[in-house]
N, C-alpha and C positions, 0 to 999 in steps of 0.2 A: 631337367638339367642333364647334361651329357655325362657319361661315365669317364673314368680316367683315361681310357684309350682315346676318347673323343678329344680330350685335352692334348694328348700327344700328337694326334693328327692335326689339330688346329695349330699347334706350335710348329709342326713340320711344314705346313702349307702356307707359311708366310710369304713364300715366293710366289704363290698364287697360281702360277701357270706351269708347274712342274708335274711330271707324270711318273716319276720313279720312286715314289714313296713306299712302294711295296717292298723295295729292297732293304729297307731299314728295319732292324729289330727294335721295336718300340720298347720292349722290356729292358734292353741294354742301355737305353739313353739315360743320361742324368736326369734327376727330377727337376720339374719346373717350380718357379716361385720360391726357391730356396736352395740351400746347398752352397758349398764353398765356391764352386765355379760361377754360379749365378751372381753371387754377391761380389766376387772379384770383378766380373764383367761390369756390373753396375758401378762399382767404385772407379774403375778405369774410365768409364764414360763420364762420370762426374768430373774427374780431373781434366779430361779432354775438354769438356764443356767450359770449365772455369778458365783453362789456359787459352783456348782458341778464341772464345767469345769475350773473355775478360780483357785480353789485350786489344781486341778490335773495338770494344765499347769504350775503352779508355783513350782512344786516339785523340779526343778533344784536348787532352792535356798536352800531347805532343804537338798538335797543330798550333796551340797557343804559344808554345815555346818556339816553334819554327818561325812564326810570324814576327817574333820579337828579337830574334837573334840571327846573326850571320851564319851561313851564307844564304839563307832563304828569305831574308827580309825583302819585301818588294815583289815576291812571287806568290801571291795568295791564290791565284786561280787553280792550278793543279792540286795544291795542298788541300783545298776544301773538298775535293772529290775523292780523296784517298779512301776514307772510311765508307762512303757511299758505294764506291766501286767494288771494294772487297765484299761488302754485305750483299750487293746485287749478284755477284758471281756465285756466292755460296747459296743464296736462296733460290735463284733462278736455275742454278745447275743441279739442284737436288733431285728433281724428277728424272733427269738423264742418268744420274748415278744409280738411282733406284732401279731403273730398267736394265742398266748394264750389269748390276750385281745379280739380278735374277738370271741372267744368261751365264755370267762368269763369276760365281761366288768364290771361286778359288783365288781371285785377284784381290780380295778384300785386304789381306795383309800386305801384299806387294804394293797395291795402290796406296795404302797408308804410309808405307816407308817412302815411296816416291813423293807423295804429298808433303811429308815432313821435310824431305830434302829440299823441295821447292820453297817451302816457307823459310827454312833456315838460310838458304841462299839469298832469297829476297831481302831478308832483314840485314844480312851481312853486306850486300851490295848497297843497300840504302844507307848504311853507316859510313860508307866511304864517298858517297856522291855529294856534290854541291848543287845539283840541279833539282828543282822541284818536280820537273817532268819525270826524271828518273825515279824519284820517290813515289810518284803515282804508279809507275809500271812495276816497281818492286814491292813496296809496302802495300800497294793497292791490288794490282792485278796478280802478281806472283803469290802474294800472301793469300788472296782469295781462292786461287786455284788450289794451292797446297792445302789450305784448310778444308776445302770442299772434299778433297780426296782422303783426308785424315778423319774428319769428323763424322760425316754421314754414314760411311760404311760401318763404323764402330757403333753409332747410335742404333742402326737397324738390328744389331745383335740382341738388343734388349727384347725385341719382339719374339725371338726364339726362346729366351730364358724365362720369360714371365708370361703367364696367362691370366690367372685370377687377379694378380696384383700388377698387371701390365701398366695401368694408368698411374699408379703410385710409383712404380719403378721409373717410368719416363719423367714423372714429376721430380723425383730425386735427382735424376740426371740433369734435367733442365734447371734445377736450382743452382747448379754450378755457375750459371750465367750471373745470377744475383751475387753470389759470393765473389766471383772474379770482378764483377763491376763495382763492388763496394771496396775491395782492397787494392786492386791494381792501380787506380789513379794515384793513391798516396805513394805507392812504391815508385811509380814512374816520375812523379813530381820530385821526390827526393833524389833520384838518380840524375834527372836532368839538371837540377840546381847544383849538384855537387860534381858531376862528371861530364855533363854535356850530352848532346844527342848521339854522338858516335858511340861512346862507351855504353850508353843506355841501350841502343839497338843491339849491340853485340852481346850484352848481358842478357837481354830478353831472348835473343836467338838461342843462346846457350840454355837458358832455363826452359824454354819451350821444347828444345830437343831432349833435355834430360827428363822432363816430365812426360812428354808424349811418346817417346820411343818405347819405354817399358809397357805403356798402355797398349800400343799397337802390337807389340810382339807377344805379350802374354794373354791377350784376349783371344778366345777361341770360340768358334760356333758350337752350338749344342749338338747340331746334327752334322755328322762327318761330311766333308766335301771331297768328292772324287773327280775333280775336273769339271769341264764345262757341261752344262745340262742341256738337254734337248728342249728348246723353247717353243712353246705354243704361241700363236698370235695373241698379243695382249688385248684383252677385251676392254676397250675404253667406253663401252656403252654407258657406264655409270656417269660419265661426264655429261651426257645428254639428259640425264634425269634431274628432276627438280630437287631431289633430296640433296645431291651434291652441292648445288648452288645455294640451297637454303643454309648450308654451312659455310660455303666459300665466300659468298658476298658479305655476310655480316662480319666474317673474319677480316676481310680486306678493309671494311669500314673501321673496325676496331683497331687494326694495325696502323691506320693513318694517325690516330690520336694517342695510341699507347706510348710512343716515344716523346710526346710533347711535354709532359711534366718533367721528364728527365732533362730535356733540352733547356727548359726555361725556369726551373725552380730557383737556381741561384740568383739569376737576374731579377726574378719576381720578388724574392725576399729582400734584395737590395733596394728595389724601387719602392717597396712598402715601408722602408725605414727600419727593418728588423736588424738584429745583431749580425755581425759579419759572419759568424759561424752558422747562422740559421740555414743558409742555402746549402753548403756542403753537408751539414748534418741531416737535413731533410732528404737530400739525395741518397745518402747512405742508408737511411731508414727505409726509403722506398725500395732500394735494391735488396736489402735484407728481407723485407716483408715479401718481396716477390718470390723469394725462395720458398717461404711457407705457402704462398699462393699457388705455385706449381704443384706442390705436394697435395694441397687441399683439393685442387681441381682433379688431380689424378685419382685421389682416394674416392671422390664422389662418383666419378664415372665408372670406377670398379664396382661400386655397390648399387648405383641407381642409373637410370637412363640419363644420357648426356644432356637432355633438355633441362634437368634440374641443376646441373652444374652451370650451364649457360645462364639460367635464370638467376642463380645466386651471384654469379660474377657480374651480371648486368645490374642487379639491384645494388650490390655493394659498391661498384664503381660509380654508378649514377649518384648515389647518396654521398659518396666521397667527394665528387666534383662539385655538385650543386650545394651540398650542405656544409662542406668544410673548406674546400679551396675557394669557393666564391665568398665565404665568410672569413677568410684568413686575414685578419688585421693584426694579428700578433703571432708569435712563434708557436704557441701551444696548438692552435688550430691548424697551422701548417704541418706540424709533426703528425697530428692525427690524420690529416689528409694523406700524407706520404705513406703512412702505415696501411690505411684502408685501401688506397689505390694500388699499393704494392701487392696486397693480398688478392684483390679482385680484378684490378684492371691490368697491371703489368703481367700477371700470371695467367692471362686468358689462354695462351696456347696449351695449358695443362689439360684442357678438355678435348684436344684433337684426337686422342686415343679413343675417347667415347664416340666421336664422329665416325672414325674408321670402323669401330665395332658395330655401330648402328647401320652403316652402309653394307657391312659384310652379311647382315641378315638378308638383304636383297641380293647381293652378289657374293656368294660364299667363297669363291675363288679369288676374291679381290685381295691384293697385297696391302697390308697395313702400312708398310714403308712407302708405297706409292701414294696412298692417300695423304700421309703426313707430308711427303715431299711436295705434293700439289698445294697443300695448305701453306707450306713454307713459301712457295712461289707467290701465292697470294699475299702473304705477309711482306714479301719483297716489294710488291707494287705499292702497298701502303707505306712502307718505310721510305721509299724514294719520294713519295708525295708529301711526307710529313714535314720536311724542312721548308720547301717553298710555301706550302699551305700555311704553316704557322707564322712565317715571316709576313705573309700577306695579311693575316689576321691581326697582327700587331699594329699595322697601319690603319686599321678600322677601329673607330671609337664611337659607336652609336650610343653607348651607355655611359659616356664620359660624365663625371661628377655624380654618378649614382652612388648608392650606399654600398659600403663594404668593398670587397675587392672587385665587385662588378663594375665599379666606377673608375677603376684604374685602367692603364693602357692594356692590361691583360684581360679585361672584361669579355671582349669578343672571343678570345682564345678559350676562356673558361666555358662560355656558353656553347661554343662549337664542340669542345671536348666532351662535355656532358651530354649533348645531343647525340653525338656519334656513338658513345659507349651505350647509350640507351637503344639506339637503332641496331647496335651490334648484338643485342639480345634477341634479334629476330629468329635466330636458330632455335630458341626455346619454344617457338610455335610449332616446331616439328615434334609433336608429342606422339608417343606410342599408342596403339589402339588399346582400348580398355581391357580386353581379354589378355593381350600380351603383357600388360602391366601386372594384372592380377596373377597370371601364371608365373611371372618372374618373381613376384613377392611371396606367393602362397602355394603355387602349384595347381591351383584350381581357377576356373572362370566362373565367378559367382552368378553372372547373368544367365548361365545355362539352367539354373534352378528356377528362374522366374516364370517360365510358362505354367507352373503349378497354379499361379494366381489367376490365370485366365481360363482355366479349365473347370470352372464351376466350384473351385475351392479357394478359400482364403486362409492362409497360414498365419496364425497370430504371431508365432515366433518360429524362426528357423535357427536351430542351435547346432553348432558344429563343435563336437568334442575333439580336442587336440591331444594326441599322445606324443610326448617328446622322445619316446623310445623308437629308434629306427627299426623298421620291420626287417625281418630276415630277407635277404636277397635284394633289399633296397639300397642301391649303391649311390644314389644321388644325395643321401643325407637329409632329405626334406621330411618335416613332420607330416603325418597322415591325418587328414580331416575326415571325420565320420559324421554324416548328416543325421540328425534326429528330428523327425517331423512330428509335431504334436499339436493338440488343440485345433484340429481341422474341422471346419464347419462347412456344411453343404449349402452353397449359396443358391443352388437351383431351387430348393424348397423354401428357403427363408432369405429373401434379399437383404443385403446389408443396408442398414439405415444410413442415409446420407442427407445432407442439407445443402442449401445454396452455397457454392464455393466461396463467394466473396461477400457473404453477409457479415454484419458487424460482429455477431456472436462468435463466428469462426475466424475472424480476422482482427481481433482486438490487438494482437501483437503488431499488425501492420499499422493500425491507427495510432497506438502509443509510440511506435518507432518514429513515424513521420512527425507526430505532434511534438515529441521530445526534441527532434532535430530542429524544427522550425522555432520552437521556444528557445532553445539554446542559442541559435543564430540571432534571434531578436534580443536576447540579453546581451550578447556581445556588442550589438549595435548600441544598445542602451548604455553599456559600459563606456563605449567610445564617446558618446555625446556627453555623458556625465563628466568625464575627465576633460574633454575639450572645453567645457564651460569655464573651468578654472585656469586654463592655459594662459600664462602671462599675467595673471592677477597677483598683486602683492599679497603676501601671506597675511599681513595685518588688516587687509581690506576685504578678505574673502568672507562670504556669508556663513561658511561652515568651518569649524576648526579643522586644522590639518589632520589631527588624529582620526576624526570622523570621516574625512574624505578617504583616507586609506582603508578604514574599516568598511565603508560602503562599497568601495571598489573591490575589496576582497570578497564581499558578499556577492557582488555581480559575478566575479570570476568563479567563485565556488559553485553557485547555483547553475551558471552556464556550463561549467565543467560537468556537474552532476547530470544535467539533461543530455549532454552529448554522450556521456558514458552510458546512460540508459539506452539511448538510440543504438549505440555501437554494440552493447551487450545483447540487446534484443536481436540485432542482425546476426551476431555470433551464434545465438541459440538456434535461430532458424537454419543457419548453415550447419550447425552441429547435428541437428536432426536429419538434415539431408545426408550428411556423411554417415550417421549411424544406420540409416535405413537402406543404404546402398553398398556398404562395405563391411566385410567381416572384421570384427575387432575383438581382441581378447578383453575380458572383463577389466583387467587392470588398465588396459589402454582406454576403455570407456571411462574408467575412473579419472584417468588423466584428462581426457577431453572435457568431461563434464565438470571437473573441479578446477580447471585452469583459471577461471575468472576470480576465484577466491584464494588460489595458492600458486604463487609464481614458481615454486619449485617444480611444478608440473612440466615446465619447459625442459627439465632435465631429460625427459623421455624424448630424446632428439629424433628417433626414427619415426615416431608417429607424426611429428610436425613436418619432417621432410616429405612424408607421404601425402600430407594434406596441406599444401602451402597457403591456400586461401584461408583455411581455418586458422592457420598459424598467424597470418597477417591480421585477421580480425581480432585475435586474442592480443597480439602486440599493440594494436591500435587502442584497444580498450584499456590496457595497462598504462600506456604512455599519455593518454589524454589529460590526466591530472597535472601534467607538467605545465599546461597552459595556465592553470590556476596559480601556479607559482610565479610565472613570468609576468603576467599581465598586471597584477596590482602594483608592481614596481615601475610601471611605465610613466608614472607621474612622480615627480620629486621636487624638492626645493633647491633652487640654484640662486646664486648671487648675480644680479643684473645691475649694470652700471646705469644710474639715473643721473643725467647731466642737466644741471641748472646753471643759470647765469646770475651773478649777483656782484655788487660792489664790495671789494675787499682789499685789504692791504697785504699783498704777498710778502713773505719774510725775505726781503732783499736789502742789501746795504744801499740806501739812498744817499749817495755821496754829496751831501750839501754841506759846505764848510760852515755855514751859519748854524747848523745843527750840531756838528761835532766839535767846533772850535769856539773859543772866546776871542773875537776879532776886534781890532781897533780900526774904525772906518771913517771917523769924523775928521780928526786932525791929520792923522797918519794912517797909512794902510799897512798895519802890522798884525802879526799873529801874536797873541798874548799867552794863550794856553788852552787846554781842553775845556769844553763846556761842562757844566755841572752834571748833565745827564751822562756824558761820556765818563767822567770821573766816577760817578755813582755806579755805573754798570761795571767798570773795571774793578773797583774795590769790592763790589758784591761778588763777582765771579771769583776773585782772588781769595776772599774769605771763605767761600763755600767749597772752593776747589772743584766746581762744576760749572756746566753751562747753565745760565739762568733760564727759567721757564719762558716759553714763547707762547703768547696768546694767539689762538686760532679762532677763525669764525666757526669752524666745525670741530667738536672735541675729538672726532675720530677721523684722522686723515693719514694718508701715506703717500709720500711723493719724494722725488729726487730733485735736488736743486743744484745747478751749476752757476757759479758767480765768481767775480774777481774781488779779492779782499786782501788786507794786509797780513803779512806773516813774518815771524821772527826766525832768524837764522843765527845760531850760536856756534862759533868756531873757537878752537884753541888759539890763543894769541901767538903772533910770531915772536921770534927771539928778540928782535929790536924793541918791540913794545914791552916785553917782559923786563928787559934791562932798564928801560926808561922808568917803568913803574917802580922797580926795585930801588933805583937811585933816589927818586923823589920820596919814596917811603922812608928810606934811611935818613935822608936830610931832614925830614919833618919830625920824625919820631925818635931821633937819637936822644937818649937821656930820659925819655919818658917811660916810666915803669907801668905801661899799660899793655894789655894783651888784646889784640884785635881778632875777632872771630869772623868778621864779614865786612867787606868793603864793596861798594858799587858807586860808580860815578859816570857822569856824562862829560866828554871833553868839551872845552869852551874855546879851543883854538886849534890850529894845525900843529902846534908844538905839543905833542902828546906827552913829552917828558915833564913839562912844567905843570905839575898836578897839585902843587901845594894849596892853591886856592880852592881846588875842589875838595880837599880834605878839611882845610881849616876854616875857610870863610863861608863858602856857599856851594851848595849842590845845584848848579844851574840845571834847568829842565832840558834844554836842547842846545846843540852846537849852533852858534850864531854866525860862524864864519865858514866852517868846512862845507864843501859842496858834495862830500861823500854822503852815503846813507847815514841816517841817524845811528849813532853807536851808543852802547851802554857797556861799560866794563865792570866785571863782577869777579871778586876773589873770595871764595868761601875758604875758611880756615879748616884744613883737613885734619887738624888735631882733634876735632870733635868727632866722636864715633856715634853712629846711629843718626837717624833723620831728625830734623827739627820739626816739631809739630806746633800747632797753635797753642800759644800760652806757655811754652817752655823751651829751654835750650840747655841740655846737660853739658856741664863743663868737666872734662876729665884730665886736663893738662894745665899745669901752671906756667909752662914755658911756651913762649910764642914759637909757633912753627909756621913757616911760610914756604909754600912750594910754588916755584915759578910755573910749573906745568898746569896749575889750577886756574890760571887767568883765562877767562872767557871773553870773547869779543862778539857781542850780539848786535846784529844790524837789521834794519827794516827792509822788507822786500815786498814787491807785488806778487801775488800768487793766484793760481786758478784752483778753486775749490770745487769738489763734487761731494755733496753731502746728502745722505739718506735720512729723511725724517719719517718717523713712525709715531703717530699720536693715537694712542688707544686709552681713552679716559679710564683712570686718572693719571696714567703714566705717559711720559714722553721719552722717546729714544731717538738720539741724534748721533749718527755714526758718520765719520768722515771716510768716504770711500777712497778719495785720493786728494793729494795736495801737491801741486807742482809749482815750484818757485820760478818766476819769470824774469824779473829784473830788480836791482836795488832801487830804492826810492830816495831821492834827494830831499832835504828839508831846508826851510828858510823862514825867517820871520816876515819877509817881504811878501805881501799878498796883493800888491798893486796890479800885477798883470792879470790876476784872476778877477779883481774888482772892476777893472776897466772893461773887460770882456770885448776887447777890440780885435783880438786875434781870431784865427780860424776856430770853428766849433770843437775840433778835436784837441786843439791846444788848450782851450778853456776847460774842457772836460778833464784833461790831464792835470791841470792846476787844481781843480776842485778835488780830484782824487788825491793829489799830494797833500793838500791841507787836511783832508779828512783822515788820511793815513797817519800823518804826523801827530794829529790830535790823539789818536789811539795809542801811538808810541809814547807820546808825552805822558799819558795817564799811566802807562806801564812803567815808564821811568820813574815817575813820582812814587810808585809803589816800592821801588827797589833802591833808588839812589840814596846813598848815605853810608853809615858804618855803625858797627856795634863793637864795643870794647868793654873790658872788665877792669875794675879797680877795687881792690880790697874785697873781692868776692861779689861785688855788685855789677850787674850787667847794665850798661848805659847804651841807649839807642839814640842816634842822631839823625833826624830827618828821614826816617824810613819806617815802613811797616812790614818789612820783610819777614819778621818772625811770626807774622800772622798767616803766612803762606805755607802750606804743607808740601814742601819740596825736600828731597833727600840731598842736603848740602854736603854730605861727607865724601861724595865721589864726584869727580868731574863729569862722568857719563850721566849719573843721576841728575846732576844739576843742569847739564845741557838739555836733556830730554824734558825735565820738569819745567824749565823756563819756556821752551818752545811750546809745550802743551798748555802752559798757563796763558801765553799770549793767544794761542788758538782759541781757548775757551772764552777769553775776553772778546775776541773778534766775533765768534758765533753768538755770544750773549747780546751783542749789539742788535741782532735780528729781532730780539724780543722787546726792545724799547720803542714805544710808539713814536716818539719824537725823532727817532733816528731812522725809521723805516720809510718805505715809499708811501705816497698818497693813495687814496682810494681809487681803484681802477676796476673795470669790469673783469670778472674772473669766472671761468667755467668750472663749476664745482661738480666733480664726479663722485656720486654717493653710491655705495653698494647697497642694493635693496633686495631682500629675499622675496622671490616670486616663484609661483608654481610653473614648472616646465613639464609639458606632456609630449611624449614622442609617439604619435599614432603609428609610425612604421613598425616599431617593436610590438605594439599591441596587436596590429593586424597581421604581422608575421606569425605570432604565436596563435592567435585565433584563426587565421587563415589556414594554417596547417591543420589545426584541430578540426575546424569545420569541414575542410576538404576531405580529410581522412574519414570523418564521420559520414559525410555524404556518400563517399565510395562504399563504406561499410553498409549504409542503408540500402544502396542500390543492389549490393550483393545479397543483403537480407531479403529484399523483395524478389530477387531472382530465385533464391532458395525456396521462398514461399510458393512461388509459381511452380517450381520443380516438385514441391511437396503436395501438389494438387490444389493450390490456392487456399491453403489453411495455415494457421499459425500454431506455434508450439511454445510452451513455457518450460523452463528448466526447474520444475517443482516435483515434489514427491508423488503427487497423484498422476502426473504424466508418466513417470517411470513405472508406477504400479499398473497403469492401463496398457502399457506397451511391452511388459515383460512377463505376463501371465503364461506360464508354461510348466507342465508337470515335470519334464526332464530337468528344467532349471531348478524347479522347486526341490526335486530330489537331491540335487547338488547342494542347495543352500541349507537343507535340513541337517546336513552333516555338521554345519557350523553356523548357527543362526544367531549368535550373540552380537554380531556387528562390531566386535572389538578388533583392534589392530593385533597382529598383521592379517592381511587378507590371505586365506588358505591358498596354497600354491595351485592345487587342482582347480579351484574356482577361478583363480587369477588367469590361468592358462586356457580357460574355456572361451572359445570364439563364438560370437553370436551376431546376428543381423536383426535389428528391430524392424519388423514389417509394419510400417506406419501407413 
């Protein structure tokens, strides 16, 4: 590692082609990677990023407003190109800015002020225009040029102020894009809705000026600028090299799909039937997570080679797209996808600093700013293609009706996005050479010691003792490694004993690994066929009890999981020994590697796992395989299936046959005499119980909704004229009689409603024989009685007669449309009236000749049959209530009525009104349960719910497929490790460690603390060894 002066020169030479660095006093320069000036510069860049890009990325809100409001309605063409134009100018113009600033660094601040003025002017002009073309030139072109001059010169200052933390610093700066993108749309939406677009643009212009101007003025370069520099020819030879294109091409591919989730997440959430807030919330989560993604990528490239950052971004974004977006059928999965893709996919530019650093190893004078600007230009290509490509993908539906989100209209988009982010990881293939990596991590190249093995010597163990004390004069701060070589045997005099490399004895691990894999796959197939055998079978017809089916399936899953774990763990062990024999590791790190399969806390040693990603992947696979044993047993369950059968049954409908409902005279005269006995019995039974009578069903457990026409009662408060007539008749008839009447109900027998004496004194006729109006029943409860009247009793609290005119009710017969829900669950019946709509009043008459002759049209005959049936039910109801009750000398006398058998609150007119209507409704619905009054037997389709087994093979094979696929990959890696180990296998057992760690120097260290108890002595923990297998 270079000393501090090297860092100074590296920070100075970011211009790449300048030759006057000798004039700078390096000791007088401010420190890098810290200090007030460095952090102020980084803070200013962050705010510039949030302001410039936040407004640009929020243009979609303004475009939506433009298209829906005057004066821009009907001008969609130029408006759609505003954001694309500004983005293209900024990204494609960045290489030219980089080259200009190398020649004229003193123009950085002036250019920033000019750019800010152009942005400010463009937004102000756009606020006054009514032409969409002017908006394109101002908010698009002018804003893009101004932002280019403001943003990129400031961003390149980070390269001067940060060296060791350069990637992290750029990540913090670029995180401003996520912050701005998450907050600015809500602010713009509020302004547009409350103030309109003109005020919004002026406010935004002012805010950008107030925010950006201090940033431009107060940021200063770390290295003093004294005018134009003498420029050497820019060496663009790196553009011809494959290393540049190994980074540029995958970046372009990644940039094509990186904006797609941001573009389509709201509409995707809406199309999947998610909550209205799911789309905006997921978009905000993605933007916020991208902030962390930039910083994470930057931190990784500061500490490791850029290929590790690219690999992590590729794996994370690929898993996010295929594993979570493709499976997003509810909000939770969509939110997880947004967070993961923000971390790994949207934050992919965070590793560009690592790309520049890697290229500077080959081209030391290369400018970091130039590399980043060229990568920005590549991002511009992908950003322009993103919109048209995604729209074309939405019109393609090859996976329509497939499972999960893959079967939606966005299925092709999801597949394309996942494929591109995977291909975008091609930059990870550009790995550093082994010695470069080892020197970067430890300061030594371990392969330089291996010639000892080929010079007639075999070194049983090579031990490197590490001292954490920095040696005097050592300015790079690296620990020093001292090689101790022991247990050396002369192979020239005694050859080392070997055996056939692929014999069974030396390759038992290979045999058991493959056998475990094949056996596990076979059990997964057996599990599938076992469950498929019961798919669709009724539970009560299955040959095995439900509990045992689940138990056997769990056994299949558990044993299959165990065999797959065995195969994966053997593969891990082979790769573990390959790692231990070729890389120096501290003993505590060896403890971590060898103990990971039994202790998940070993993953906390993050540096060792980042150093050996394949070993990490194998350990993760081994730990996650048991999830398959949790998922697969539950792929069979019991569901209710509708079993449809046809049989003859009498559906509960009112079969309006006058012969069934009425007592008719058809021999001498054609007259209606009264209700039939069945009708009377049903009416009286419902009135006495206060409920709907039971309905006999062919199946004791049924649920259905029935719509039908039937009679209904409507009770209204009588008009003043009728009240007066009733009062006069009452006074004429009862004058001088010392009786107290508590209840009166009668049916009019003529159109002269005032002549009611006969109704009271002589006869309570059942129906009006003259009136052509609807059948009427008049009821007067005496309100001097407090409290409801129940069956068998009527409390009397007043000796004085009290009569209130307002308590007279006029109840009439109507035709109504019923919608009733029937729920029969043995032994209970639940009947709920969903709705009852009164259609028309029903006339009554004792003359039934027109119906009997049946010479009219069918509809007329049907109406006559309906009228006779309805009036029979009304007649039954009237016979329940017509009459009166009075008291004499403390005795209650009832005349021709059974009203006191009915549980109705007679003390209030509202209670009486509702009670009478409810009573009539109960009687009507009770008619459905009388066999003589319902329909004849007809073919009926009976839908019965039957419990059957339901097996979903897709879920089982999804879980097993992932598990078996991961195990297969692990097995192949294990076989590769065995081949690298010389065609032999290893076990992670005590005897193996004993045989590979015999060494006197190591023994001397162990003897100082050979108890084996926790904790591990620090000196022993920090000892690095290589196991020479």
